[in-house]
C-alpha positions as CSV (number, residue, x, y, z in Angstrom):
1,M,-64.2,12.3,10.7
2,R,-60.5,11.9,11.4
3,T,-59.0,12.1,14.8
4,P,-56.0,14.4,15.2
5,F,-53.9,11.7,16.8
6,P,-53.8,7.9,16.5
7,L,-55.9,5.8,18.9
8,P,-54.0,3.6,21.4
9,P,-53.8,-0.1,20.6
10,A,-56.5,-2.4,22.0
11,P,-55.5,-3.9,25.4
12,V,-54.0,-7.4,25.1
13,A,-55.7,-10.1,27.1
14,S,-53.5,-11.2,30.0
15,T,-53.4,-14.5,31.8
16,P,-55.5,-14.5,34.9
17,E,-53.7,-14.2,38.3
18,E,-53.1,-17.6,40.0
19,Y,-54.2,-17.8,43.6
20,L,-53.0,-20.7,45.8
21,T,-54.4,-22.0,49.0
22,R,-52.2,-22.0,52.1
23,Q,-51.6,-25.7,51.6
24,D,-50.7,-25.3,47.9
25,A,-48.4,-22.3,48.7
26,A,-46.7,-24.3,51.4
27,E,-46.1,-27.2,49.0
28,Y,-44.8,-24.7,46.3
29,L,-42.3,-23.2,48.8
30,K,-41.5,-26.6,50.4
31,L,-42.6,-25.4,53.8
32,S,-45.3,-26.6,56.2
33,A,-48.8,-24.9,56.1
34,S,-48.5,-24.3,59.8
35,H,-45.3,-22.3,59.3
36,L,-47.0,-20.1,56.7
37,A,-49.9,-19.7,59.1
38,K,-47.5,-18.6,61.9
39,L,-45.8,-16.1,59.5
40,A,-49.3,-14.7,58.6
41,V,-49.8,-13.9,62.3
42,T,-46.4,-12.7,63.3
43,G,-45.4,-11.1,60.0
44,G,-42.4,-11.6,57.8
45,G,-44.2,-14.0,55.5
46,P,-45.2,-13.6,51.9
47,L,-48.0,-11.2,50.9
48,M,-51.4,-12.8,51.1
49,C,-54.9,-12.0,50.0
50,R,-58.0,-12.3,52.2
51,L,-61.0,-13.4,50.2
52,G,-63.7,-13.4,52.9
53,R,-62.4,-15.8,55.5
54,A,-60.1,-17.6,53.0
55,V,-56.4,-16.8,52.7
56,R,-54.9,-17.0,49.2
57,Y,-51.3,-16.4,48.0
58,R,-50.3,-15.2,44.5
59,R,-47.5,-17.2,43.0
60,R,-45.6,-14.0,42.0
61,D,-45.8,-12.9,45.7
62,L,-44.4,-16.2,46.8
63,D,-41.5,-16.0,44.3
64,A,-40.8,-12.4,45.4
65,W,-40.7,-13.4,49.1
66,A,-38.5,-16.3,48.4
67,S,-36.1,-14.2,46.3
68,A,-35.9,-11.5,49.0
69,G,-34.6,-14.1,51.5
70,A,-31.7,-15.1,49.2
71,C,-28.2,-14.9,50.7
72,R,-24.8,-16.3,49.9
73,S,-24.0,-17.7,53.4
74,T,-25.7,-18.4,56.7
75,S,-23.9,-15.5,58.3
76,E,-25.6,-13.0,56.0
77,A,-28.7,-11.3,57.2
78,A,-31.7,-12.2,54.9
């Protein structure tokens, strides 16, 4: 039996998402882990994932947060 339309292609296997601990994320961003912890409480930091009691950061969220703060001079608002 023929289908009246072609079937969609099979999904391509993607690479798994990389999750970093707070310490690893801080090293990646060249910040202290305590600064990331403070940002997690007060807001304004990178997106984080709660896995039970553990906090993890996706590398793409860290990159997006760092890029959002880019500016050309110290007088520009981030």
